[in-house]
C-alpha positions as CSV (number, residue, x, y, z in Angstrom):
1,M,-28.8,-7.4,-17.9
2,T,-26.8,-10.4,-19.4
3,E,-24.5,-9.6,-22.3
4,T,-25.1,-11.4,-25.7
5,P,-22.3,-13.5,-27.2
6,Q,-21.5,-10.7,-29.6
7,E,-21.4,-8.1,-26.8
8,L,-19.2,-10.3,-24.7
9,I,-16.7,-10.7,-27.6
10,L,-16.6,-6.9,-28.2
11,S,-16.3,-6.3,-24.4
12,T,-13.4,-8.8,-24.2
13,Q,-11.6,-7.3,-27.2
14,L,-11.9,-3.8,-25.6
15,I,-10.6,-5.1,-22.3
16,K,-7.7,-6.8,-24.0
17,R,-6.7,-3.5,-25.6
18,Q,-7.0,-1.7,-22.3
19,V,-5.0,-4.3,-20.5
20,V,-2.1,-4.1,-23.1
21,T,-2.2,-0.3,-23.0
22,G,-2.4,-0.3,-19.2
23,A,0.6,-2.7,-19.0
24,V,2.8,-0.4,-21.1
25,I,1.7,2.7,-19.2
26,L,2.1,1.1,-15.8
27,G,5.5,-0.2,-16.8
28,V,6.7,3.2,-17.7
29,R,5.1,4.6,-14.5
30,R,6.9,2.1,-12.3
31,I,10.3,2.8,-13.8
32,I,9.9,6.6,-13.3
33,L,8.3,6.1,-9.9
34,Q,11.1,3.8,-8.7
35,I,13.8,6.2,-9.8
36,I,12.0,9.0,-7.9
37,L,11.6,7.0,-4.7
38,T,15.1,5.5,-4.9
39,L,16.8,8.9,-5.3
40,T,14.7,10.3,-2.5
41,N,15.4,7.4,-0.1
42,V,19.2,7.7,-0.8
43,I,19.2,11.4,-0.1
44,L,17.1,11.0,3.1
45,A,19.1,8.0,4.3
46,R,22.3,10.0,4.1
47,I,20.8,12.9,6.1
48,L,18.6,11.2,8.7
49,L,19.4,8.5,11.3
50,P,17.8,5.1,11.3
51,E,16.0,6.2,14.5
52,V,14.1,8.9,12.7
53,F,13.1,6.5,10.0
54,G,11.9,4.2,12.7
55,I,9.7,6.7,14.4
56,S,8.3,7.7,11.0
57,G,7.6,4.1,10.3
58,I,5.7,3.7,13.6
59,I,3.7,6.8,12.9
60,R,2.8,5.7,9.4
61,F,1.9,2.2,10.5
62,L,-0.4,3.5,13.3
63,I,-2.3,6.0,11.1
64,L,-2.6,3.8,8.0
65,T,-3.7,0.8,10.1
66,L,-6.1,2.5,12.4
67,G,-7.3,4.5,9.4
68,L,-8.6,1.3,7.9
69,F,-11.5,1.5,10.4
70,A,-12.6,4.7,8.7
71,N,-12.5,3.3,5.2
72,F,-15.0,0.4,4.9
73,G,-13.3,-0.9,1.7
74,M,-15.4,1.4,-0.5
75,G,-12.7,2.3,-3.0
76,P,-12.0,-1.3,-4.1
77,A,-15.7,-2.0,-3.9
78,I,-16.2,0.7,-6.6
79,V,-13.7,-1.1,-8.8
80,Q,-15.0,-4.6,-8.2
81,N,-18.7,-3.9,-8.5
82,K,-20.2,-5.1,-11.8
83,S,-23.3,-2.8,-11.7
84,K,-23.5,0.8,-12.9
85,L,-22.7,3.2,-10.2
86,S,-25.3,5.9,-9.4
87,M,-24.7,9.5,-8.4
88,K,-26.5,8.9,-5.1
89,G,-24.3,5.8,-4.5
90,L,-21.1,7.8,-5.0
91,Q,-22.3,10.6,-2.8
92,S,-23.3,8.2,-0.1
93,I,-19.8,6.7,-0.1
94,F,-18.2,10.1,0.0
95,T,-20.4,11.3,2.9
96,L,-19.7,8.1,4.9
97,L,-15.9,8.4,4.4
98,M,-15.9,12.1,5.3
99,I,-17.8,11.5,8.6
100,A,-15.6,8.6,9.5
101,S,-12.4,10.5,8.7
102,I,-13.3,13.5,10.9
103,I,-14.1,11.2,13.8
104,F,-10.8,9.4,13.2
105,V,-8.7,12.6,13.4
106,V,-10.4,13.7,16.6
107,I,-9.9,10.3,18.2
108,I,-6.2,10.2,17.3
109,Y,-5.7,13.7,18.7
110,F,-6.8,12.5,22.2
111,I,-5.2,9.1,22.2
112,A,-1.8,10.1,20.8
113,P,-0.2,10.6,24.3
114,S,-1.4,7.2,25.4
115,I,0.2,5.6,22.3
116,N,3.6,7.2,23.3
117,I,3.2,5.6,26.7
118,I,2.8,2.2,25.1
119,Y,6.1,2.8,23.3
120,K,7.7,3.8,26.6
121,G,8.1,7.4,25.6
122,Q,10.3,6.6,22.6
123,L,8.2,8.7,20.3
124,G,8.7,11.8,22.4
125,D,6.7,15.0,22.3
126,D,7.8,15.6,18.7
127,G,6.5,12.1,17.7
128,V,3.1,12.7,19.4
129,F,2.7,16.1,17.6
130,W,3.5,14.6,14.2
131,L,1.3,11.6,14.9
132,R,-1.6,14.0,15.3
133,I,-0.8,15.9,12.2
134,F,-0.3,12.8,10.0
135,S,-3.8,11.6,11.0
136,L,-5.1,14.2,8.5
137,S,-3.7,11.9,5.7
138,V,-6.7,9.7,6.1
139,L,-9.1,12.6,5.5
140,L,-7.0,13.7,2.5
141,D,-6.9,10.2,1.0
142,H,-10.7,9.9,1.3
143,L,-11.2,13.2,-0.5
144,A,-9.4,11.8,-3.6
145,T,-10.4,8.1,-3.4
146,I,-13.6,8.2,-5.5
147,S,-12.0,9.8,-8.5
148,M,-8.9,7.5,-8.2
149,H,-11.0,4.3,-8.1
150,L,-13.3,5.4,-10.9
151,L,-10.2,5.7,-13.1
152,Q,-9.1,2.2,-12.1
153,R,-12.6,0.8,-12.7
154,N,-12.6,2.2,-16.2
155,L,-9.0,0.9,-16.8
156,D,-8.0,4.5,-17.6
157,F,-4.4,4.1,-16.5
158,K,-3.1,7.0,-18.6
159,K,-4.7,9.5,-16.3
160,F,-4.2,7.4,-13.2
161,T,-0.5,7.1,-13.9
162,A,-0.1,10.8,-14.7
163,G,-1.8,11.7,-11.5
164,E,0.3,9.3,-9.4
165,L,3.6,10.5,-10.9
166,I,2.7,14.2,-10.5
167,C,1.8,13.6,-6.8
168,A,4.9,11.5,-6.2
169,V,7.2,14.2,-7.6
170,I,5.5,16.8,-5.4
171,S,5.6,14.6,-2.3
172,Q,9.2,13.6,-2.7
173,L,10.5,17.1,-3.6
174,S,8.6,18.5,-0.6
175,T,10.0,15.9,1.7
176,I,13.6,16.6,0.6
177,Y,13.1,20.3,1.0
178,F,11.7,20.1,4.5
179,V,14.3,17.6,5.6
180,I,17.2,19.6,4.2
181,N,15.8,22.7,6.0
182,G,16.0,20.9,9.4
183,W,12.4,19.6,9.8
184,G,13.6,16.1,10.5
185,L,10.6,13.8,11.3
186,G,8.3,16.6,10.5
187,G,9.7,16.8,7.0
188,L,8.7,13.2,6.3
189,V,5.2,13.9,7.5
190,L,4.7,17.3,5.7
191,G,6.2,15.9,2.4
192,S,3.7,13.1,2.4
193,L,0.7,15.4,3.2
194,S,1.8,17.7,0.4
195,G,1.4,15.0,-2.2
196,K,-2.0,14.0,-0.8
197,I,-3.3,17.6,-1.0
198,F,-2.4,17.9,-4.7
199,A,-3.9,14.4,-5.3
200,I,-7.3,15.7,-4.4
201,I,-7.2,18.4,-7.1
202,I,-5.4,16.4,-9.8
203,F,-7.5,13.3,-9.7
204,Y,-10.8,15.2,-9.6
205,L,-9.7,17.1,-12.7
206,F,-8.9,13.8,-14.4
207,H,-12.2,12.2,-13.4
208,P,-14.8,14.7,-12.2
209,W,-17.9,13.4,-10.5
210,P,-21.0,15.1,-8.9
211,V,-19.5,15.7,-5.4
212,G,-22.2,16.2,-2.8
213,I,-23.3,15.4,0.8
214,Y,-26.0,12.8,0.7
215,F,-26.4,9.4,2.4
216,S,-28.7,6.5,1.5
217,Y,-27.9,3.1,2.9
218,S,-29.8,1.4,0.1
219,S,-27.5,3.0,-2.4
220,I,-24.4,1.3,-1.0
221,K,-25.7,-1.8,0.7
222,L,-24.8,-4.1,-2.2
223,M,-21.2,-2.9,-2.1
224,L,-20.8,-3.1,1.7
225,P,-20.4,-6.9,2.1
226,F,-17.4,-6.9,-0.3
227,G,-16.0,-3.7,1.0
228,L,-16.2,-4.8,4.7
229,N,-14.6,-8.2,3.9
230,F,-11.9,-6.5,1.8
231,Q,-11.2,-4.1,4.7
232,A,-11.2,-7.0,7.2
233,N,-8.5,-8.6,5.0
234,N,-6.5,-5.3,5.1
235,L,-6.9,-5.1,8.9
236,L,-5.7,-8.6,9.3
237,S,-2.7,-7.9,6.9
238,S,-1.9,-4.8,9.0
239,F,-2.2,-6.9,12.2
240,N,0.2,-9.2,10.5
241,G,2.6,-6.4,9.7
242,A,2.2,-4.8,13.1
243,V,5.0,-7.0,14.4
244,I,7.5,-4.6,13.0
245,P,6.5,-1.4,14.8
246,I,5.1,-3.2,17.8
247,V,7.3,-6.2,18.6
248,A,10.5,-4.9,17.0
249,G,9.9,-1.4,18.2
250,A,9.2,-2.4,21.7
251,L,11.9,-5.1,22.1
252,S,14.7,-3.6,19.8
253,G,13.9,0.1,19.6
254,P,13.1,2.6,16.8
255,S,16.4,1.9,15.0
256,A,15.3,-1.8,14.5
257,V,12.1,-0.5,12.8
258,G,14.2,1.8,10.7
259,Y,16.4,-1.1,9.5
260,L,13.4,-3.3,8.8
261,N,11.5,-0.7,6.8
262,W,14.7,0.3,4.9
263,A,15.2,-3.4,3.9
264,G,11.6,-3.6,2.8
265,G,12.0,-0.5,0.8
266,I,14.9,-1.9,-1.1
267,R,13.1,-5.2,-1.6
268,S,10.3,-3.2,-3.3
269,A,12.7,-2.2,-6.0
270,G,13.2,-5.9,-6.8
271,M,9.5,-6.4,-6.8
272,A,9.0,-3.4,-9.1
273,P,7.6,-5.5,-12.0
274,F,5.0,-7.0,-9.7
275,D,4.1,-3.7,-8.1
276,T,3.8,-2.2,-11.6
277,F,0.9,-4.4,-12.6
278,E,-0.8,-5.2,-9.3
279,K,-3.5,-2.5,-9.9
280,L,-3.9,-3.7,-13.5
281,L,-4.3,-7.3,-12.3
282,F,-7.1,-6.4,-9.8
283,S,-9.0,-4.1,-12.2
284,S,-8.7,-6.4,-15.3
285,V,-9.7,-9.5,-13.4
286,A,-12.7,-7.7,-11.9
287,R,-13.8,-6.6,-15.4
288,T,-13.5,-10.1,-16.9
289,Q,-14.7,-12.2,-14.0
290,D,-17.6,-13.6,-16.2
291,N,-15.2,-14.8,-19.0
292,L,-13.4,-17.7,-17.3
293,Q,-11.3,-18.7,-20.3
294,F,-10.0,-15.2,-20.9
295,L,-9.4,-14.8,-17.2
296,K,-7.4,-18.1,-17.0
297,T,-5.1,-17.0,-19.9
298,L,-4.7,-13.5,-18.4
299,V,-3.6,-14.7,-15.0
300,E,-1.2,-17.3,-16.4
301,K,0.5,-14.7,-18.6
302,I,0.8,-12.2,-15.8
303,L,2.2,-14.8,-13.4
304,K,4.9,-15.9,-15.8
305,F,5.8,-12.3,-16.5
306,Y,6.1,-11.4,-12.7
307,C,8.4,-14.4,-12.0
308,L,10.7,-13.9,-15.0
309,M,11.2,-10.2,-14.2
310,S,11.2,-10.1,-10.4
311,F,13.1,-13.2,-9.3
312,P,16.4,-12.3,-11.2
313,L,16.1,-8.7,-10.0
314,L,15.8,-9.8,-6.4
315,A,18.8,-12.0,-6.8
316,L,20.9,-9.2,-8.4
317,I,20.1,-6.8,-5.6
318,G,21.2,-9.5,-3.1
319,A,24.5,-10.0,-4.9
320,L,25.3,-6.3,-5.0
321,A,23.9,-5.5,-1.5
322,P,27.2,-4.9,0.4
323,S,28.7,-2.6,-2.2
324,L,25.4,-0.7,-2.7
325,I,25.1,-0.1,1.0
326,K,28.7,1.2,1.4
327,I,28.6,3.4,-1.7
328,I,25.0,4.7,-1.6
329,Y,23.6,4.5,1.9
330,T,26.9,4.8,3.9
331,D,28.2,2.4,6.6
332,K,25.6,3.3,9.2
333,W,23.2,1.0,7.4
334,L,25.5,-2.0,7.3
335,P,23.9,-3.5,10.5
336,G,20.9,-4.1,8.3
337,L,22.7,-6.2,5.7
338,N,21.4,-9.6,7.0
339,T,17.9,-8.1,7.3
340,L,18.1,-7.1,3.6
341,Y,19.1,-10.6,2.6
342,L,16.2,-12.1,4.5
343,S,13.8,-9.5,3.2
344,L,14.8,-10.3,-0.4
345,L,14.1,-14.0,0.1
346,Q,10.7,-13.1,1.6
347,G,9.9,-11.2,-1.6
348,V,9.8,-14.4,-3.6
349,F,7.0,-15.9,-1.5
350,L,5.2,-12.5,-1.1
351,L,5.0,-12.1,-4.9
352,L,3.3,-15.5,-5.5
353,S,0.9,-15.3,-2.6
354,T,-0.2,-11.7,-3.4
355,I,-1.0,-12.6,-7.0
356,F,-3.5,-15.3,-5.9
357,V,-5.0,-13.1,-3.2
358,D,-5.5,-10.3,-5.7
359,V,-7.3,-12.7,-8.1
360,L,-9.6,-14.0,-5.4
361,L,-10.5,-10.4,-4.3
362,A,-11.2,-9.3,-7.9
363,L,-13.5,-12.3,-8.2
364,G,-15.4,-11.1,-5.2
365,R,-14.3,-13.9,-2.8
366,S,-13.2,-11.4,-0.1
367,S,-14.6,-13.6,2.6
368,E,-12.2,-16.5,1.7
369,V,-9.3,-14.0,1.6
370,K,-10.3,-12.7,5.0
371,N,-10.0,-16.3,6.5
372,I,-6.6,-16.8,4.8
373,S,-5.3,-13.5,6.2
374,F,-6.6,-14.4,9.6
375,F,-4.5,-17.6,9.6
376,W,-1.4,-15.7,8.4
377,A,-1.8,-13.0,11.0
378,I,-2.1,-15.5,13.9
379,L,0.8,-17.5,12.6
380,Q,3.0,-14.4,12.2
381,W,2.5,-13.4,15.8
382,I,3.0,-16.9,17.2
383,L,6.3,-17.2,15.3
384,T,7.6,-13.6,15.6
385,I,7.9,-13.1,19.4
386,P,10.1,-16.2,20.1
387,L,12.2,-15.6,16.9
388,V,12.8,-11.9,17.8
389,L,13.9,-12.9,21.3
390,Y,16.3,-15.4,19.8
391,F,17.5,-13.7,16.6
392,G,16.9,-10.1,17.4
393,F,14.9,-7.9,15.1
394,N,15.8,-10.2,12.1
395,G,13.4,-12.7,13.7
396,V,10.6,-10.5,12.3
397,V,11.7,-11.3,8.7
398,I,12.4,-14.9,9.4
399,A,8.8,-15.3,10.7
400,G,7.6,-13.5,7.6
401,I,9.4,-15.9,5.4
402,L,7.9,-18.9,7.1
403,V,4.4,-17.4,7.0
404,S,4.7,-16.3,3.3
405,A,5.8,-19.8,2.4
406,T,2.5,-21.3,3.5
């Protein structure tokens, strides 16, 4: 049903208040979350070798990327969809995700040894074991996904932020505990799974919904086109990012993956203002997609804020990088200094391109984003292999800068 002018004004005013409130909440969230993650990374970096981080990065990449095939983009489709969601629709999404997750875990169990062969045995028996265990993360994520995305759909970032922070604290403390007690790679996996287990309980308490096993294709068919295109975009982005664990891992070893992921983690601190409001951007644009004037103003203001906050922060991190590495991370991470410089430069281009991609997705133009991502993924692979052969693992980031600049 079409809204009347008066209803549209009231709806816009409500969304304005929710956006402002959400911005404040997400800002506080990001500060707290960044402190938690930074302290954890510093502690872990002083205990573990880059090779361990590299193997962990490979495992995470494999599971999170292959797990996209079991997702169908249903979470973002819940947020983007303009129609009222039915109980049968939510239960159909839940049932679909549960079946796909179980099949995924079984498949990973059987193909894990073959994956180790592809990496020339560098994962080892320990890596194969934890690869199988970490596959459960996809199932755990799907158990929590409906409540999480319903909160985002309603712009209820108070509860969403509270849930994220609680789960982050549990996950990071668990990781540190396991690593200090000698679990090594397993500590990184178990710590992550601990947070996901608590997320299922916490987010359901924050946004209960009638959980049930039911499936009707007609209940979700209107959301599937957006969801599948959204997921195709994620797959292409993952294929784009696969150059780190696949090319760098195969040609330069797990330590190279460790340096690249470490540099990307520090870069994320410089992009914290952007990461803070990315969820707010997608949700708010999706809710205001019929009000073009308000939408234009909203995007312009968010873009200016991102640039004013993130660009100076990235530059500051670059200026202090040598001292930060020696004092905080120790000299064993110094070989990654140039990687860090390049990664910070890439952050400038990533910020701008991601903003416009998020806006297109929120407007439902997932098919166009899929085509853009396909172009980026092909270009990334074409550039990465020769650049890695010439510049070493830093060639991955150089290729990323060139692709992001397009």
